[in-house]
SEGU-474594 format. One line per 10 residues: number of its first residue (from 1); their letters; for each residue y, x, z of N, C-alpha, C. Coordinates in pm, 1 decimal, always signed. Atoms other than C-alpha are relative to their C-alpha. Layout:
N
NUM = A = Y:X:Z:Y:X:Z:Y:X:Z; ... $
***
This chain:
193
1 = MSEARTAAGK = -114.7:+84.8:+30.4:-1720.8:+4453.3:-606.7:+127.2:+70.2:+47.6; -127.4:-63.6:-31.5:-1362.0:+4574.4:-605.6:+62.8:-63.4:+123.9; -69.3:+52.3:-117.9:-1157.3:+4542.8:-288.9:+116.2:-89.2:-40.0; -113.4:+80.8:+46.9:-884.4:+4384.4:-500.9:-41.4:-143.6:-29.6; +47.2:+136.7:+26.1:-1098.3:+4073.1:-537.4:+19.0:-85.6:+123.7; -19.0:+93.3:-110.5:-1036.0:+3766.4:-326.1:-135.7:-49.5:+47.8; +123.7:+56.3:-54.7:-1294.1:+3580.8:-118.2:-70.9:-87.1:-102.4; +59.9:+85.3:+101.9:-1352.4:+3348.7:-415.2:-62.0:+81.0:-113.2; +59.2:-85.1:+101.9:-1458.6:+3647.2:-625.4:+92.4:+25.4:-117.7; -95.9:-21.4:+107.6:-1147.8:+3647.5:-846.2:+101.2:+104.0:+43.4 $
11 = APQRADARRN = -106.9:-94.5:-29.5:-892.2:+3921.7:-870.2:+125.9:-80.3:+29.5; -122.1:+74.9:-28.9:-563.8:+3809.0:-714.6:+95.0:+6.3:-119.6; -93.4:+4.5:+111.7:-302.6:+3701.8:-969.1:+122.1:+85.2:+29.5; -125.0:-74.4:-12.6:-8.4:+3929.5:-1029.5:+114.3:-99.6:+13.9; -115.6:+87.7:-20.9:+333.1:+3787.8:-940.4:+49.4:-57.6:-132.0; -48.0:+51.6:+128.4:+433.1:+3758.9:-1306.8:-95.9:-103.6:-57.5; +98.4:+98.5:+46.8:+108.9:+3572.2:-1386.4:+18.1:-132.7:+73.7; -24.5:+123.0:-77.0:+176.4:+3324.1:-1104.2:+128.4:-67.4:-47.8; -128.0:+53.9:+48.0:+534.9:+3282.7:-1225.3:-19.7:-65.7:-137.6; +26.7:+57.6:+132.2:+414.2:+3226.4:-1584.6:-73.8:-132.6:+12.0 $
21 = AGNVLEAAAA = +76.8:+124.4:-18.4:+163.3:+2963.7:-1467.4:+91.7:-111.6:+48.7; -96.0:+99.4:-48.7:+440.1:+2784.0:-1275.8:+95.9:-44.4:-107.9; -89.8:+34.6:+110.8:+674.6:+2799.7:-1575.0:-69.6:-89.6:-101.4; +76.9:+81.2:+94.9:+401.1:+2658.8:-1797.8:-12.0:-143.0:+51.0; +14.5:+135.0:-54.4:+345.5:+2363.4:-1563.3:+131.2:-77.1:-5.3; -130.6:+66.4:+7.0:+716.9:+2284.7:-1540.7:+34.5:-36.6:-144.1; -28.2:+26.2:+140.7:+754.4:+2314.0:-1917.7:-89.3:-112.1:-52.6; +93.2:+103.5:+45.9:+444.6:+2101.7:-1981.2:+42.8:-136.8:+51.5; -43.5:+127.5:-56.9:+571.1:+1829.6:-1746.8:+119.0:-54.5:-78.6; -118.9:+43.0:+73.9:+905.4:+1817.5:-1930.4:-36.3:-41.7:-142.7 $
31 = VFVTSGVEAP = +39.7:+31.4:+137.3:+744.2:+1821.1:-2275.1:-82.4:-128.5:-4.3; +80.9:+122.1:-3.1:+494.2:+1550.8:-2177.5:+88.7:-124.3:+7.4; -91.7:+114.3:-11.7:+785.9:+1323.2:-2086.0:+67.3:-29.2:-134.2; -75.3:+21.3:+123.6:+973.1:+1377.4:-2411.4:-87.9:-16.3:-124.0; +81.2:-1.3:+121.9:+690.5:+1432.8:-2661.7:-141.7:-53.4:+18.1; +134.4:+50.6:-25.5:+378.7:+1291.8:-2495.8:-99.1:+111.2:+28.9; +99.7:-99.3:-40.6:+65.0:+1465.0:-2375.8:-70.0:+65.4:-117.7; +59.5:-60.8:+119.2:-45.0:+1537.5:-2732.2:+96.5:+97.2:-67.8; -98.1:-92.7:+56.6:+260.1:+1760.3:-2790.5:-67.6:+133.7:-30.7; +59.4:-129.7:+33.4:+178.9:+2092.2:-2957.9:+16.6:+100.6:+114.5 $
41 = IREIAARAGV = -3.7:-102.7:-105.3:+94.7:+2372.6:-2716.7:+112.9:+98.4:-26.7; -108.6:-94.3:+32.0:+344.9:+2592.0:-2902.0:+134.9:-51.5:+51.0; -124.3:+57.2:-53.6:+622.3:+2349.7:-2793.5:+11.3:+28.4:+149.9; +1.9:-30.3:-144.2:+521.1:+2394.6:-2429.1:+23.1:+148.3:+21.7; -14.0:-145.5:-13.4:+492.0:+2772.1:-2473.7:+144.9:+42.8:-23.6; -139.2:-35.7:+28.6:+839.3:+2795.0:-2628.1:+90.8:-38.9:+115.7; -83.6:+45.5:-112.7:+991.9:+2593.7:-2346.3:-22.9:+85.8:+124.6; +32.3:-82.8:-116.6:+813.0:+2808.8:-2085.1:+36.8:+146.5:-20.5; -33.3:-139.2:+28.3:+910.5:+3132.9:-2257.4:-121.4:+91.7:+3.9; +124.3:-78.8:+2.9:+549.5:+3249.1:-2295.9:-68.5:-23.5:-134.5 $
51 = GTATIYRHYP = +79.0:+21.3:+120.0:+297.9:+3281.9:-2577.4:-106.5:-105.9:+24.7; +104.4:+101.5:-15.3:+34.4:+3019.2:-2645.5:-123.9:+57.2:+67.3; +117.0:-63.1:-63.8:-231.7:+3268.9:-2535.4:+11.4:-5.7:+152.1; -20.5:+8.5:-145.3:-78.7:+3265.4:-2186.9:-39.9:-137.4:+51.2; +36.2:+135.8:-41.4:-118.9:+2889.1:-2167.9:-152.0:-14.7:+0.5; +146.7:+14.4:+7.5:-481.1:+2903.7:-2282.2:-72.0:+86.6:+102.6; +60.7:-84.2:-104.3:-554.4:+3185.2:-2036.7:-0.8:-73.2:+134.6; -9.0:+74.1:-126.3:-440.2:+2967.6:-1745.5:-66.8:-137.1:-8.4; +48.7:+137.0:+18.9:-542.6:+2627.9:-1888.2:-75.7:-6.0:-132.4; +77.8:-10.8:+123.8:-825.4:+2663.0:-2141.9:-2.5:-127.0:-86.1 $
61 = TRADLILAVY = -0.5:+124.1:+77.4:-812.8:+2294.5:-2243.7:+125.7:-79.7:+33.4; -114.3:+88.8:-24.8:-539.7:+2034.0:-2273.4:-23.5:-79.9:+128.8; +32.2:+75.2:-122.1:-719.0:+1836.5:-2000.7:+30.1:+83.5:+123.8; -30.8:-88.1:-114.3:-689.7:+2138.4:-1766.6:+149.7:+1.5:+27.6; -146.0:-3.4:-15.0:-315.3:+2148.6:-1830.6:+51.8:-132.6:+54.9; -42.2:+132.7:-46.8:-270.3:+1772.8:-1782.4:-34.4:-17.3:+147.5; +41.7:+11.6:-140.5:-467.8:+1780.8:-1456.7:+87.1:+84.9:+91.1; -81.5:-89.6:-82.4:-267.5:+2076.6:-1325.7:+141.2:-54.9:+18.1; -134.5:+58.2:-9.9:+66.6:+1909.5:-1404.7:-2.3:-118.2:+95.9; +10.7:+119.7:-84.0:-42.9:+1584.7:-1241.7:-14.0:+38.6:+147.4 $
71 = RLQVEALAEA = +23.2:-41.9:-139.3:-171.3:+1757.9:-926.6:+123.3:+67.6:+60.4; -120.8:-66.6:-48.2:+140.0:+1974.1:-896.5:+105.2:-102.3:+40.5; -102.0:+100.1:-28.1:+364.0:+1669.4:-910.3:-39.1:-90.7:+117.1; +45.1:+78.0:-116.2:+152.1:+1470.1:-663.8:+23.5:+80.1:+127.6; -20.1:-84.3:-118.8:+162.9:+1763.5:-420.3:+147.8:+9.1:+37.5; -144.1:-6.4:-28.6:+541.8:+1793.1:-453.4:+47.5:-129.4:+64.4; -37.0:+129.6:-56.6:+577.2:+1422.5:-379.3:-56.2:-15.9:+141.0; +61.0:+8.0:-133.7:+338.7:+1445.4:-83.9:+77.0:+85.1:+100.4; -74.9:-88.8:-89.1:+534.7:+1736.0:+64.2:+141.7:-50.8:+25.3; -137.5:+50.1:-14.1:+867.7:+1559.0:+10.9:+13.9:-100.8:+113.0 $
81 = GPALLAGEPG = -9.7:+103.3:-103.6:+787.9:+1274.5:+252.5:+37.0:+54.6:+136.6; -34.5:-55.9:-131.1:+778.7:+1475.3:+576.5:+133.4:+74.6:-0.1; -126.9:-73.1:+7.5:+1068.7:+1691.2:+457.7:+118.6:-96.5:+3.7; -107.8:+99.4:-1.8:+1283.5:+1384.7:+393.6:+13.5:-63.8:+137.6; -6.3:+56.7:-136.2:+1190.6:+1235.6:+732.2:+72.3:+93.8:+94.7; -62.9:-99.0:-87.8:+1302.6:+1556.8:+898.6:+147.5:+22.2:-33.9; -135.1:-36.5:+41.3:+1622.3:+1594.4:+696.9:+98.3:-112.8:-20.1; -90.0:+113.0:+24.4:+1763.3:+1246.6:+643.7:+48.6:-60.2:+131.5; -54.7:+55.3:-123.0:+1981.7:+1061.9:+896.8:-84.2:-112.2:+61.6; +84.9:+105.2:-54.5:+1725.9:+781.5:+936.4:-123.6:-17.9:-85.8 $
91 = PHRALVKWID = +124.8:+17.2:+74.3:+1373.2:+688.3:+834.8:+11.8:-90.4:-123.5; -15.3:+85.4:+117.8:+1484.2:+409.2:+600.1:+62.5:+78.7:-114.1; -63.4:-84.1:+103.5:+1707.1:+653.6:+414.9:-102.8:+95.2:-59.4; +106.6:-88.5:+48.9:+1410.9:+893.8:+390.5:-94.5:-77.4:-91.2; +86.9:+85.0:+81.1:+1195.6:+608.8:+256.6:+64.1:-28.7:-135.5; -71.6:+30.1:+124.2:+1459.1:+515.8:-3.3:-3.1:+121.7:-93.3; -1.1:-121.1:+82.7:+1485.6:+875.5:-125.2:-139.9:+33.5:-50.4; +137.0:-28.8:+42.8:+1106.8:+918.3:-133.9:-43.0:-97.2:-109.6; +34.8:+99.4:+101.3:+1061.7:+594.8:-327.6:+71.8:+31.9:-131.0; -72.4:-38.9:+121.1:+1327.4:+716.3:-573.1:-75.4:+111.4:-73.0 $
101 = RFVDFVITKQ = +81.2:-106.8:+60.7:+1118.8:+1030.6:-632.2:-131.9:-56.6:-52.6; +123.7:+65.2:+44.1:+808.6:+812.9:-656.8:+23.1:-71.5:-133.2; -35.1:+66.5:+126.1:+982.6:+610.6:-930.3:+3.7:+103.0:-112.7; -2.7:-105.7:+101.8:+1053.7:+932.7:-1121.9:-141.7:+39.6:-40.0; +138.6:-38.6:+24.9:+688.2:+1029.4:-1087.5:-71.0:-106.0:-83.7; +70.4:+107.8:+69.7:+558.1:+690.1:-1201.8:+51.0:-14.9:-142.9; -56.0:+16.8:+133.6:+795.8:+662.3:-1497.2:-43.7:+114.1:-91.8; +40.4:-112.3:+85.1:+712.1:+1011.3:-1623.0:-149.4:-0.4:-28.6; +145.0:+5.8:+23.2:+338.9:+936.0:-1595.9:-38.8:-109.0:-98.9; +35.1:+106.2:+94.9:+358.5:+639.3:-1832.8:-54.1:+56.6:-129.7 $
111 = GLASVLQSDE = +54.2:-63.8:+119.0:+295.4:+877.7:-2121.6:-143.5:+45.8:+19.1; +136.8:-42.5:-28.8:-27.3:+978.2:-1949.4:-96.9:-117.2:+8.4; +85.7:+116.8:-22.2:-159.5:+623.0:-1923.5:-121.2:-1.7:-91.9; +113.6:+5.0:+92.9:-373.9:+643.0:-2235.9:-101.2:+108.5:+30.2; +91.3:-109.5:-33.3:-518.8:+976.8:-2131.4:-74.6:-30.4:+128.5; +61.5:+26.5:-129.5:-583.0:+873.0:-1772.4:-99.9:-115.1:-7.1; +92.5:+111.7:+15.5:-760.7:+558.3:-1893.4:-103.9:+26.1:-108.8; +94.9:-34.7:+105.3:-967.2:+744.5:-2153.5:-141.2:+11.8:+56.7; +139.4:-16.3:-40.8:-1339.8:+803.6:-2142.9:-27.8:+139.2:+57.0; +16.7:-135.4:-52.7:-1285.0:+1163.4:-2027.2:-28.0:-6.5:+149.9 $
121 = PCYDPLHTYF = +33.3:+9.8:-142.3:-1463.0:+1189.8:-1690.7:+83.8:+91.8:+89.8; -79.5:-91.7:-83.0:-1237.8:+1476.2:-1575.5:+120.7:-69.6:+61.6; -116.9:+71.5:-52.3:-955.7:+1222.7:-1521.6:-35.7:-104.6:+105.7; +43.6:+105.5:-92.1:-1162.6:+980.9:-1312.0:+47.2:+18.6:+144.4; -39.4:-15.3:-141.4:-1081.7:+1135.6:-971.2:+150.2:-3.0:+26.7; -144.7:-10.3:-21.6:-704.5:+1141.2:-1027.4:+58.4:-117.1:+77.6; -55.4:+115.6:-70.8:-635.4:+787.2:-906.6:-33.1:+7.9:+149.2; +39.5:-15.2:-140.8:-830.7:+847.3:-585.4:+80.9:+110.1:+65.7; -80.2:-112.2:-51.0:-653.7:+1181.8:-538.5:+143.4:-44.4:+27.8; -135.5:+53.0:-12.2:-317.8:+1010.7:-592.4:+12.2:-85.3:+127.3 $
131 = LERLGPVCTQ = -4.2:+88.7:-116.9:-393.9:+742.9:-329.4:-23.1:+75.2:+130.5; +30.1:-75.8:-122.3:-541.5:+987.9:-77.3:+115.6:+88.8:+42.8; -112.1:-88.0:-34.1:-238.2:+1218.6:-96.2:+128.1:-77.8:+29.8; -129.3:+67.8:-13.3:+45.7:+968.2:-130.5:-2.9:-121.0:+91.9; +10.0:+114.5:-90.7:-81.3:+667.6:+66.2:+40.7:+33.7:+142.5; -38.9:-35.8:-136.7:-57.5:+844.4:+403.7:+147.7:+37.8:+13.8; -141.7:-37.4:-4.5:+288.6:+980.3:+319.4:+86.8:-125.1:+2.6; -75.4:+125.9:+2.8:+419.6:+634.8:+231.7:-18.0:-75.5:+131.8; +26.1:+64.1:-129.0:+254.0:+494.7:+546.4:+83.6:+63.4:+110.2; -79.9:-71.3:-100.8:+423.7:+761.8:+758.6:+147.2:-41.0:-9.1 $
141 = LLDAAAAAGE = -139.9:+39.9:+18.2:+763.2:+671.7:+611.0:+22.6:-144.3:+44.2; -12.3:+140.7:-40.8:+707.4:+297.7:+657.0:-10.0:-14.7:+151.3; +17.9:+8.5:-145.0:+584.1:+342.6:+1014.9:+122.1:+52.8:+74.4; -119.0:-57.1:-65.0:+882.1:+562.0:+1104.3:+118.2:-96.5:-10.5; -110.5:+94.3:+18.0:+1128.5:+309.7:+959.1:-20.4:-125.2:+85.0; +29.2:+116.5:-84.8:+954.2:+23.1:+1141.9:+22.8:+33.6:+146.3; -18.2:-41.8:-139.9:+950.4:+217.2:+1471.1:+147.8:+13.8:+36.0; -143.7:-11.8:-22.9:+1324.2:+278.9:+1432.0:+70.7:-135.8:-8.7; -58.3:+132.5:+9.8:+1377.0:-94.5:+1383.5:+77.5:-22.9:-128.4; -76.0:+10.2:+123.8:+1508.8:-42.2:+1032.0:-66.0:-91.5:-103.6 $
151 = IVPGQDAYEL = +68.3:+90.1:+92.3:+1243.5:-241.8:+845.3:-94.8:-90.0:+79.5; +96.4:+90.9:-61.5:+1008.4:-528.3:+923.2:-132.1:+76.2:+15.1; +126.3:-73.3:-18.7:+690.6:-380.9:+1075.6:-115.7:-64.1:-76.7; +121.7:+50.3:+60.7:+346.2:-418.2:+924.3:-4.5:+9.2:-151.4; -0.7:-14.0:+146.1:+427.4:-311.8:+568.6:-117.2:+87.5:-43.9; +115.8:-71.2:+52.2:+136.3:-184.5:+358.3:+42.9:+97.7:-108.9; -40.9:-103.7:+94.5:+188.0:+143.4:+171.6:-58.0:-24.3:-139.1; +63.3:+23.6:+130.0:-59.3:+57.2:-102.7:+71.2:-112.7:-75.6; -71.3:+110.8:+64.7:+114.2:-274.8:-172.9:+136.6:+44.2:-51.2; -132.8:-46.3:+40.3:+454.0:-107.6:-182.6:-10.4:+90.8:-122.6 $
161 = MRGVGSLCAG = +13.7:-91.3:+113.8:+338.4:+170.2:-415.5:-44.4:-75.7:-125.1; +46.3:+81.1:+114.5:+159.8:-81.7:-637.6:+115.4:-83.7:-55.3; -116.0:+78.1:+43.7:+471.4:-300.8:-647.5:+99.9:+84.6:-75.8; -91.0:-91.4:+69.3:+689.3:-4.8:-741.4:-56.8:+35.8:-137.0; +63.0:-33.1:+127.4:+439.3:+93.9:-1009.6:+9.9:-113.0:-100.3; -9.1:+116.3:+89.1:+439.5:-258.0:-1151.5:+141.3:-18.1:-53.2; -138.7:+11.2:+45.5:+818.4:-267.1:-1164.8:+34.5:+109.3:-100.6; -27.3:-112.6:+90.8:+822.9:+71.1:-1337.8:-71.6:-14.8:-133.6; +75.5:+18.0:+124.3:+574.8:-46.3:-1600.8:+89.3:-50.3:-112.9; -89.8:+50.6:+102.9:+860.9:-215.8:-1783.2:+109.0:+97.2:-39.4 $
171 = AGTAARYDAR = -105.6:-96.9:+29.1:+1082.3:+93.8:-1786.6:-8.2:+45.1:-145.2; -6.8:-45.3:+137.3:+1194.3:+186.6:-2134.4:-39.8:-104.3:-103.2; +42.7:+101.9:+95.9:+1076.9:-140.2:-2289.9:+115.4:-85.7:-49.0; -115.2:+81.8:+39.7:+1414.4:-315.5:-2302.0:+126.9:+64.5:+54.2; -126.4:-63.5:-38.1:+1772.5:-198.1:-2286.0:+53.6:-52.8:+132.5; -56.6:+60.0:-120.5:+1859.4:-436.5:-2004.2:-95.5:+4.0:+118.7; +96.0:-6.9:-109.9:+1552.4:-364.3:-1790.3:+23.0:+128.9:+77.9; -29.8:-115.7:-84.0:+1644.5:-132.5:-1503.1:-99.9:+3.7:+115.9; +106.2:-7.5:-101.0:+1330.5:-49.5:-1306.5:+53.0:+55.3:+132.3; -52.3:-61.7:-122.7:+1520.9:+167.8:-1059.8:+78.9:-101.8:+82.3 $
181 = HLVKLLVNGL = -76.4:+103.9:-69.8:+1753.0:-123.4:-972.9:-95.7:-99.7:+68.4; +96.8:+94.8:-56.6:+1456.2:-358.7:-918.7:-75.5:+60.6:+117.7; +68.4:-66.8:-110.8:+1279.0:-104.2:-700.3:+92.9:+9.1:+121.2; -97.7:-4.3:-109.7:+1596.3:-66.0:-494.0:+5.7:-134.8:+71.1; +1.7:+134.0:-60.3:+1599.8:-442.9:-438.1:-126.4:-20.0:+83.5; +126.2:+11.1:-72.5:+1233.9:-428.6:-333.5:+5.3:+74.9:+133.1; -4.8:-81.6:-121.7:+1288.2:-149.3:-82.1:+103.4:-54.1:+97.5; -100.7:+60.1:-88.8:+1605.7:-308.6:+55.0:-51.3:-130.6:+60.9; +60.7:+122.6:-53.4:+1402.8:-627.7:+100.8:-87.5:+23.2:+121.4; +78.3:-33.3:-119.8:+1200.4:-446.4:+368.0:+85.5:+4.3:+126.1 $
191 = RRT = -92.4:-15.5:-114.5:+1509.9:-420.0:+590.8:-7.9:-118.5:+93.2; -11.3:+107.9:-98.8:+1533.3:-619.5:+908.9:+134.0:-68.7:-18.0; -126.3:+72.0:+17.3:+1794.5:-890.1:+887.9:+66.6:-24.6:+132.7 $
***
């Protein structure tokens, strides 16, 4: 076996290959929002500035691409929580900003609802993955805000995330429905009076 192989038995990716894979995921995420998950691969390739063969080399099936986009975005959201806690002037402000990013995530995933609820078994673990990665982050933000006396203690992360998701379900259905405004009211309702 070549010394250039990693412990997993694969040759390490070149920097341009890693960059292309990242560009494909960003392009796919944007295209999925505007054109749905059934958008032509050539549309994603054009937006990423690569050929369709590059996409298929990294993501042999559409399901592989959808899973990779979803996981990338969950990881970014999971990493944002601690970063916001460290960088914002207070834990409630960090919570507000994280929930705003969570709203973006939930709204952009509405196009994936039919796929995620399909009979494809590859999508089954995504909900558990989502909860396992984001539940603790939301809990950390809630606990920090409660410890600082900024919100009422004892808030449940799952309930909050579920409530935000429910409010976002109506996004885009009516001109006068502003999910972001309703979520802001919900999060402000956690404040101590």
